[in-house]
C-alpha positions as CSV (number, residue, x, y, z in Angstrom):
1,M,98.1,106.4,113.9
2,Q,94.3,105.8,115.2
3,R,91.8,108.1,113.8
4,T,87.9,108.1,114.8
5,I,85.4,107.6,111.9
6,I,83.2,110.9,111.7
7,S,81.3,109.7,108.4
8,F,80.8,108.1,105.7
9,Y,80.5,108.8,101.8
10,Q,80.8,106.8,98.3
11,D,83.4,107.4,95.9
12,Q,82.6,107.8,92.0
13,E,82.8,104.0,91.6
14,Q,80.1,104.0,94.4
15,H,83.1,102.3,96.8
16,W,82.6,103.2,100.7
17,V,85.0,105.5,101.7
18,A,85.1,106.3,105.6
19,L,86.3,110.2,106.7
20,L,88.8,110.4,109.5
21,S,88.8,112.9,112.4
22,C,92.1,113.8,110.9
23,G,90.5,115.0,107.8
24,H,91.8,111.8,105.8
25,S,89.7,109.4,104.2
26,Q,89.8,105.5,103.6
27,H,88.0,102.9,101.6
28,V,86.2,100.5,103.8
29,R,85.3,98.1,100.7
30,H,83.4,94.8,101.1
31,R,85.7,92.1,99.0
32,P,85.0,89.0,99.8
33,P,87.3,86.7,99.8
34,Q,90.1,89.0,100.4
35,V,88.6,91.8,102.7
36,Y,84.8,91.0,104.5
37,R,83.6,94.2,105.6
38,E,79.8,93.4,105.5
39,W,79.2,96.1,108.0
40,V,79.3,98.6,104.8
41,L,76.3,97.4,103.1
42,T,73.6,99.4,105.0
43,A,73.5,102.4,106.5
44,E,72.4,101.3,109.6
45,T,75.6,99.2,110.3
46,R,77.5,101.8,108.8
47,A,76.2,104.1,111.3
48,Q,77.1,101.8,114.2
49,K,81.2,102.1,112.9
50,L,80.8,105.7,113.4
51,G,83.3,106.9,116.2
52,V,85.2,103.6,116.1
53,E,88.8,104.1,115.2
54,L,91.1,102.9,112.1
55,N,94.7,102.7,111.4
56,C,94.9,106.4,109.2
57,L,97.5,105.0,106.7
58,H,98.5,108.9,105.6
59,C,99.1,110.0,109.1
60,D,101.7,107.2,109.6
61,L,103.1,108.3,105.9
62,A,103.4,112.2,107.7
63,E,104.6,110.5,110.9
64,T,107.3,108.6,109.4
65,E,108.5,111.7,106.7
66,D,108.1,113.7,110.3
67,S,110.9,111.6,112.5
68,P,114.7,112.6,112.5
69,Q,116.5,110.0,110.5
70,T,119.0,108.2,112.1
């Protein structure tokens, strides 16, 4: 489910985490060569991502658990 990024913070290991409009959070790590998110490296480029939507896996899971089983 798509949710808007409302802010960022760093976890205990100093990895960047996006706080989403639903209240859940999602790591947004830059780990080349697997994941390229150079935009997390500076405050300016992180600020440009405020308001962008990310898929919230927690909301997806909750929706799946709430849907009727067939």
